DOZAKOL-992554 format. One record per residue (C-alpha): residue number from 0; residue in one letter; x, y, z. Coordinates in Angstrom, 2 decimals. Example, Ala and Ser with C-alpha at 12.3 -4.5 7.8 and 13.67 -1.06 7.14 Angstrom:
<dodos>
DODO/num/residuo/c1/c2/c3
DODO/0/A/12.30/-4.50/7.80;
DODO/1/S/13.67/-1.06/7.14;
</dodos>
This chain:
<dodos>
DODO/num/residuo/c1/c2/c3
DODO/0/M/58.84/183.28/131.60;
DODO/1/P/56.65/182.73/134.72;
DODO/2/S/53.63/184.75/135.19;
DODO/3/S/53.10/187.21/138.05;
DODO/4/L/50.96/184.69/139.81;
DODO/5/E/53.88/182.06/139.50;
DODO/6/K/56.43/184.50/140.72;
DODO/7/H/54.14/185.11/143.73;
DODO/8/M/54.16/181.21/144.32;
DODO/9/Y/57.93/181.14/143.91;
DODO/10/L/58.31/183.67/146.78;
DODO/11/I/56.08/181.93/148.95;
DODO/12/C/58.07/178.66/148.54;
DODO/13/Q/61.26/180.61/149.44;
DODO/14/D/59.57/182.03/152.31;
DODO/15/K/60.09/185.53/151.06;
DODO/16/Y/56.44/186.62/150.54;
DODO/17/R/55.41/189.09/153.11;
DODO/18/P/51.77/190.39/152.75;
DODO/19/F/50.79/193.88/154.15;
DODO/20/E/50.27/194.03/157.77;
DODO/21/E/46.72/192.96/158.72;
DODO/22/D/44.72/193.49/161.66;
DODO/23/E/45.48/190.59/164.19;
DODO/24/D/41.86/189.56/164.35;
DODO/25/S/41.50/189.27/160.72;
DODO/26/D/41.63/185.91/158.88;
DODO/27/R/44.87/185.34/156.96;
DODO/28/E/45.38/182.83/154.17;
DODO/29/S/47.85/180.18/155.02;
DODO/30/D/50.76/179.56/152.61;
DODO/31/E/49.00/176.40/151.39;
DODO/32/E/45.62/178.10/150.85;
DODO/33/I/47.69/180.81/148.80;
DODO/34/I/49.10/178.08/146.77;
DODO/35/S/45.61/176.54/146.11;
DODO/36/R/44.18/179.88/145.17;
DODO/37/L/47.08/180.81/142.74;
DODO/38/V/46.67/177.25/141.02;
DODO/39/A/42.88/178.04/140.69;
DODO/40/E/43.70/181.47/139.21;
DODO/41/G/45.81/179.62/136.52;
DODO/42/A/49.46/179.31/137.95;
DODO/43/S/51.41/176.17/137.13;
DODO/44/V/53.32/174.34/139.90;
DODO/45/N/56.03/172.87/137.56;
DODO/46/F/57.62/176.10/136.07;
DODO/47/Q/61.29/176.78/136.13;
DODO/48/F/62.53/180.19/137.46;
DODO/49/K/66.07/181.42/138.26;
DODO/50/G/67.33/177.77/137.83;
DODO/51/S/64.81/176.15/140.17;
DODO/52/N/61.20/175.32/140.63;
DODO/53/P/58.71/175.73/143.40;
DODO/54/L/58.96/172.22/144.94;
DODO/55/C/62.70/172.34/145.08;
DODO/56/E/62.58/175.77/146.85;
DODO/57/A/60.00/174.55/149.43;
DODO/58/C/62.10/171.24/149.99;
DODO/59/R/65.36/173.55/150.34;
DODO/60/R/63.82/175.20/153.12;
DODO/61/G/61.91/172.52/154.80;
DODO/62/K/58.30/173.90/153.98;
DODO/63/I/56.43/170.55/154.50;
DODO/64/N/53.01/171.94/154.10;
DODO/65/I/53.88/173.85/151.07;
DODO/66/A/55.60/170.81/149.48;
DODO/67/R/52.16/168.77/150.27;
DODO/68/A/49.99/171.47/148.55;
DODO/69/L/52.36/171.51/145.63;
DODO/70/L/52.41/167.70/145.31;
DODO/71/Q/48.52/167.77/145.56;
DODO/72/H/48.34/170.10/142.58;
DODO/73/G/50.53/167.94/140.44;
DODO/74/A/54.04/168.90/141.11;
DODO/75/T/56.62/166.52/139.64;
DODO/76/V/58.13/165.07/142.47;
DODO/77/N/61.47/164.35/140.74;
DODO/78/Q/61.72/167.79/138.96;
DODO/79/A/65.24/168.96/139.48;
DODO/80/D/66.91/172.40/139.60;
DODO/81/T/69.66/173.72/137.27;
DODO/82/Y/72.25/171.53/139.15;
DODO/83/L/70.16/168.44/138.94;
DODO/84/C/69.41/168.46/142.46;
DODO/85/S/65.85/166.75/143.01;
DODO/86/P/63.56/167.86/145.85;
DODO/87/L/64.35/164.88/147.73;
DODO/88/Y/68.11/165.68/147.50;
DODO/89/L/67.59/169.12/148.71;
DODO/90/A/65.49/167.95/151.60;
DODO/91/A/68.06/165.36/152.60;
DODO/92/S/70.97/167.70/152.34;
DODO/93/H/69.40/170.01/154.76;
DODO/94/G/68.16/167.30/157.20;
DODO/95/H/64.40/167.59/156.69;
DODO/96/L/63.35/163.90/157.60;
DODO/97/S/59.66/164.37/157.84;
DODO/98/L/59.70/166.04/154.34;
DODO/99/C/61.79/163.26/152.82;
DODO/100/K/58.97/160.83/154.07;
DODO/101/V/56.48/162.97/152.25;
DODO/102/L/58.41/162.98/148.98;
DODO/103/L/59.09/159.13/149.30;
DODO/104/Q/55.48/158.44/149.75;
DODO/105/A/54.75/160.67/146.66;
DODO/106/G/57.24/158.48/144.63;
DODO/107/A/60.46/160.24/144.77;
DODO/108/D/63.57/158.51/143.30;
DODO/109/L/65.78/157.50/146.36;
DODO/110/N/68.78/157.37/144.04;
DODO/111/Q/68.53/160.41/141.73;
DODO/112/K/72.04/161.89/141.42;
DODO/113/N/72.81/165.48/140.90;
DODO/114/K/75.27/167.33/138.36;
DODO/115/F/78.19/166.21/140.78;
DODO/116/E/77.24/162.58/140.98;
DODO/117/Y/75.71/162.94/144.56;
DODO/118/T/72.92/160.96/145.74;
DODO/119/P/70.62/162.13/148.49;
DODO/120/L/72.05/159.34/150.94;
DODO/121/L/75.62/160.43/150.40;
DODO/122/S/74.62/164.15/151.03;
DODO/123/A/72.82/163.21/154.12;
DODO/124/I/75.88/161.37/155.37;
DODO/125/E/78.29/164.15/154.39;
DODO/126/N/76.20/166.61/156.10;
DODO/127/S/75.92/164.56/159.32;
DODO/128/H/72.16/164.02/159.05;
DODO/129/F/72.40/160.61/160.68;
DODO/130/M/68.78/159.99/161.61;
DODO/131/L/67.83/160.94/158.20;
DODO/132/T/70.63/158.50/156.83;
DODO/133/E/69.21/155.65/158.69;
DODO/134/Y/65.80/156.38/157.43;
DODO/135/L/67.08/156.39/153.80;
DODO/136/I/69.01/153.20/154.12;
DODO/137/S/65.89/151.44/155.54;
DODO/138/Q/63.90/152.58/152.56;
DODO/139/G/66.36/151.11/150.10;
DODO/140/A/68.63/153.74/149.19;
DODO/141/G/71.68/152.54/147.07;
DODO/142/V/74.67/152.00/149.35;
DODO/143/N/77.18/151.48/146.56;
DODO/144/P/77.64/154.76/144.83;
DODO/145/R/80.99/156.17/144.05;
DODO/146/T/81.94/159.29/145.95;
DODO/147/P/82.85/162.36/143.96;
DODO/148/I/85.55/164.51/144.79;
DODO/149/S/84.29/167.43/147.10;
DODO/150/S/85.48/169.81/149.87;
DODO/151/R/85.00/167.04/152.33;
DODO/152/V/85.55/163.83/150.19;
DODO/153/R/89.21/163.82/149.26;
DODO/154/F/89.39/160.90/146.94;
DODO/155/V/87.03/159.04/144.68;
DODO/156/G/85.97/155.73/146.23;
DODO/157/S/82.79/154.22/147.50;
DODO/158/L/80.43/155.51/149.96;
DODO/159/F/81.47/152.77/152.31;
DODO/160/D/84.96/154.07/152.12;
DODO/161/Y/83.84/157.35/153.10;
DODO/162/V/82.19/156.08/156.14;
DODO/163/A/84.69/153.49/157.15;
DODO/164/F/87.72/155.68/157.03;
DODO/165/Q/86.10/157.92/159.81;
DODO/166/T/85.16/155.41/162.33;
DODO/167/N/88.23/155.76/164.60;
DODO/168/S/87.31/159.33/164.95;
DODO/169/N/83.44/159.63/164.50;
DODO/170/E/81.19/157.61/166.80;
DODO/171/Q/78.11/158.22/164.37;
DODO/172/M/80.13/156.86/161.39;
DODO/173/R/80.94/153.74/163.32;
DODO/174/K/77.26/153.05/164.02;
DODO/175/L/76.58/153.44/160.19;
DODO/176/V/79.12/150.55/159.27;
DODO/177/P/76.65/147.56/160.19;
DODO/178/L/73.66/149.38/158.74;
DODO/179/L/75.61/149.71/155.50;
DODO/180/L/76.81/146.27/155.45;
DODO/181/K/73.38/144.98/156.35;
DODO/182/A/72.05/146.82/153.38;
DODO/183/G/74.37/145.44/150.72;
DODO/184/A/77.40/147.62/150.72;
DODO/185/M/80.05/145.87/148.67;
DODO/186/T/83.29/146.01/150.61;
DODO/187/K/85.32/144.18/148.07;
DODO/188/H/85.13/147.08/145.46;
DODO/189/Y/88.08/148.88/147.10;
DODO/190/N/90.59/150.82/145.09;
DODO/191/Q/94.31/150.89/145.79;
DODO/192/L/94.26/154.11/147.52;
DODO/193/S/91.50/153.00/149.88;
DODO/194/T/93.55/149.99/150.81;
DODO/195/F/96.58/152.23/151.32;
DODO/196/W/94.47/154.14/153.92;
DODO/197/I/93.33/150.96/155.71;
DODO/198/L/96.86/149.67/156.13;
DODO/199/T/99.00/152.75/156.82;
DODO/200/M/96.69/155.47/158.37;
DODO/201/N/95.13/153.51/161.17;
DODO/202/Q/91.59/154.53/159.83;
DODO/203/I/89.72/151.34/160.41;
DODO/204/N/89.75/149.18/163.65;
DODO/205/S/90.07/145.35/163.73;
DODO/206/D/86.51/144.81/164.73;
DODO/207/I/85.12/146.59/161.66;
DODO/208/L/87.87/145.25/159.35;
DODO/209/E/86.84/141.50/160.44;
DODO/210/K/83.26/142.17/159.52;
DODO/211/M/84.35/143.56/156.08;
DODO/212/L/86.62/140.56/155.46;
DODO/213/H/83.88/138.06/156.42;
DODO/214/I/81.52/139.89/153.99;
DODO/215/G/83.92/139.65/151.13;
DODO/216/F/86.54/142.24/151.19;
DODO/217/T/89.86/140.87/149.95;
DODO/218/F/93.46/142.29/149.50;
DODO/219/D/95.08/141.93/146.19;
DODO/220/F/98.73/142.08/147.34;
DODO/221/Q/100.02/142.41/143.74;
DODO/222/E/97.76/145.42/143.19;
DODO/223/V/99.10/147.02/146.45;
DODO/224/S/102.54/146.50/145.32;
DODO/225/N/102.02/147.94/141.92;
DODO/226/F/100.49/150.97/143.40;
DODO/227/C/103.56/151.46/145.68;
DODO/228/E/105.75/151.25/142.65;
DODO/229/R/103.75/153.98/140.78;
DODO/230/T/104.15/156.11/144.05;
DODO/231/K/107.83/155.74/143.96;
DODO/232/A/108.08/156.60/140.42;
DODO/233/L/106.11/159.82/140.92;
DODO/234/K/108.54/160.71/143.73;
DODO/235/L/105.44/160.64/146.14;
DODO/236/E/107.09/157.99/148.56;
DODO/237/N/107.26/158.64/152.28;
DODO/238/K/107.44/156.40/155.48;
DODO/239/D/103.70/155.12/154.87;
DODO/240/T/104.48/153.89/151.45;
DODO/241/D/107.45/152.16/152.69;
DODO/242/K/105.33/150.52/155.34;
DODO/243/F/102.80/149.80/152.59;
DODO/244/R/105.32/148.00/150.51;
DODO/245/D/106.35/145.85/153.32;
DODO/246/I/102.74/144.80/153.95;
DODO/247/A/102.36/144.14/150.23;
DODO/248/N/105.43/141.96/150.33;
DODO/249/K/104.23/140.34/153.40;
DODO/250/E/107.49/141.39/155.25;
DODO/251/F/105.97/143.65/157.96;
DODO/252/Y/107.14/142.84/161.51;
DODO/253/P/106.35/145.82/163.61;
DODO/254/D/108.02/146.37/167.05;
DODO/255/D/105.65/145.07/169.63;
DODO/256/N/106.92/147.76/172.18;
DODO/257/S/104.70/150.51/170.49;
DODO/258/E/101.03/150.63/170.76;
DODO/259/E/100.67/151.81/167.38;
DODO/260/D/102.78/148.96/166.08;
DODO/261/A/100.67/146.48/168.25;
DODO/262/K/97.58/147.66/166.31;
DODO/263/D/99.44/147.32/162.98;
DODO/264/R/100.03/143.82/164.00;
DODO/265/E/96.65/143.12/164.98;
DODO/266/L/95.43/144.26/161.58;
DODO/267/M/98.12/142.58/159.58;
DODO/268/D/97.62/139.19/161.46;
DODO/269/L/93.86/139.50/160.71;
DODO/270/I/94.33/140.35/156.89;
DODO/271/L/96.97/137.51/156.50;
DODO/272/Y/94.69/134.92/158.21;
DODO/273/H/91.69/135.77/155.90;
DODO/274/T/94.15/135.92/152.87;
DODO/275/K/95.47/132.56/153.58;
DODO/276/N/92.32/130.68/154.58;
DODO/277/A/89.95/130.75/151.79;
DODO/278/H/86.27/131.54/152.24;
DODO/279/S/84.07/128.49/152.88;
DODO/280/L/81.76/127.64/149.71;
DODO/281/Q/78.80/128.66/151.82;
DODO/282/N/80.29/132.19/152.64;
DODO/283/I/81.20/132.64/148.84;
DODO/284/A/77.70/131.80/147.89;
DODO/285/R/76.38/134.36/150.30;
DODO/286/I/78.68/136.96/149.12;
DODO/287/R/77.68/136.29/145.49;
DODO/288/I/73.81/136.16/146.29;
DODO/289/R/73.98/139.45/148.27;
DODO/290/G/76.04/141.35/145.48;
DODO/291/L/73.36/140.30/143.06;
DODO/292/L/70.64/141.51/145.18;
DODO/293/A/72.35/144.78/145.93;
DODO/294/L/72.88/145.57/142.36;
DODO/295/S/69.38/144.77/141.39;
DODO/296/N/67.06/147.79/140.30;
DODO/297/V/64.41/147.25/142.84;
DODO/298/Q/64.16/150.08/145.02;
DODO/299/T/64.00/148.38/148.45;
DODO/300/H/66.29/147.41/151.36;
DODO/301/I/68.08/144.32/150.68;
DODO/302/T/66.40/142.37/153.57;
DODO/303/N/63.04/142.82/151.82;
DODO/304/K/64.53/141.14/148.83;
DODO/305/I/65.93/138.19/150.76;
DODO/306/D/62.48/138.03/152.58;
DODO/307/V/60.81/137.22/149.17;
DODO/308/L/63.22/134.50/148.53;
DODO/309/T/61.65/130.90/148.64;
DODO/310/V/64.28/129.66/150.95;
DODO/311/P/64.29/128.35/154.60;
DODO/312/K/64.11/130.83/157.35;
DODO/313/S/67.57/129.90/158.83;
DODO/314/L/69.00/130.58/155.29;
DODO/315/K/67.32/134.13/155.01;
DODO/316/G/69.04/134.78/158.45;
DODO/317/Y/72.30/133.90/157.09;
DODO/318/L/71.87/135.94/153.89;
DODO/319/N/70.90/138.87/156.12;
DODO/320/L/74.48/138.50/157.99;
DODO/321/D/72.69/137.66/161.37;
DODO/322/D/75.80/135.59/162.21;
DODO/323/I/78.18/138.63/161.64;
DODO/324/L/76.20/141.81/162.38;
</dodos>
C-alpha cells in the first residue's frame, strides 16, 4: 500500500493535486520540485497504485517535465500498468511526441506489447498520430506485428494490412506505405482474408500493389480458391466471393465499359504479370536479405542495419529499395 507521500506523488502525476491558494507573489514549488522533495522524504517512484504507477500516469497525460523528474530519480522506464501498457505505449497512444523521445533516450522498449498485443507503433497509427508514427518507424519500431481485433481493426492481419487497406480513402495512410516498406514491412505474409480484400474490395490502388509485388508479395491462387470453397460451405457466399473465385481460377474478364471493372482489370493484369514472370535472382536475394534483417532483434531502422554491411554502396541502395520507393 503506498504511503501518504506516494499518494501525493500519484496525484501530481495525474494532474489532480491542487495546493491551497497562495499569494501571487509567493514562490510555489513546481511539480518537478515537489517530486524531488517527496523522494528526499522517502517516497518511491516505482510503486503500483490503482493498477498503474507514477510514470505511466505522467506519460498518459503528457507531463514531460514530471516524467523527466521521475526518470532522474530512478523510475523504471518500461514498468507497465495493469493492462501491460508501458509508459511509451501510453505516450504514443495519446500523441505525445516529445515525451516519446525522452522515453526512448532513457531506454524504453519500442516494441513492448500490452495485454491486447498492441505495440506503441500500432496504437499511434490507429489513433492517427502520423508525425509520431513516422518518428517511431525512424527509430526502428517493429513494422511486422500482427494486428489484434479491436473496435477499429476488424480482422487479424499484419500492421501493413491495416494501413494498406485504407490507402484509397486516407491520404495519411497512403504516405505511410513507402515508410513501412522501406522499414522492412514483409508484404508476403498475407492471409487469405487480406487477399480477398485486395482483389474484391478495391482497397489498394495499382501503384501501391506494384510496389508490394516488387518487394515480395505473392498470390497463392490455390489458397485463394480454398478460401472461396470454405466461404461457400459456410453459406457466406456473395457477389464478391463469386468474383474472387473467378480471379482464383484466372477466369476473370470484366466488362471494360465500367470504370470499376477497368480498375479490376488493371489490378488483375498486374497480378497475373507478376505471377507468370518469376522474380529475378537478384530481387529474390534482396527479398530474403531484407526479410532476415527485418526479423533481427536489433532495435534500429533496417537502413541502419544495411549501412553496416560490408557491401558496395550501390548494393546498399538496392537493398534499401532506392529503385522502387
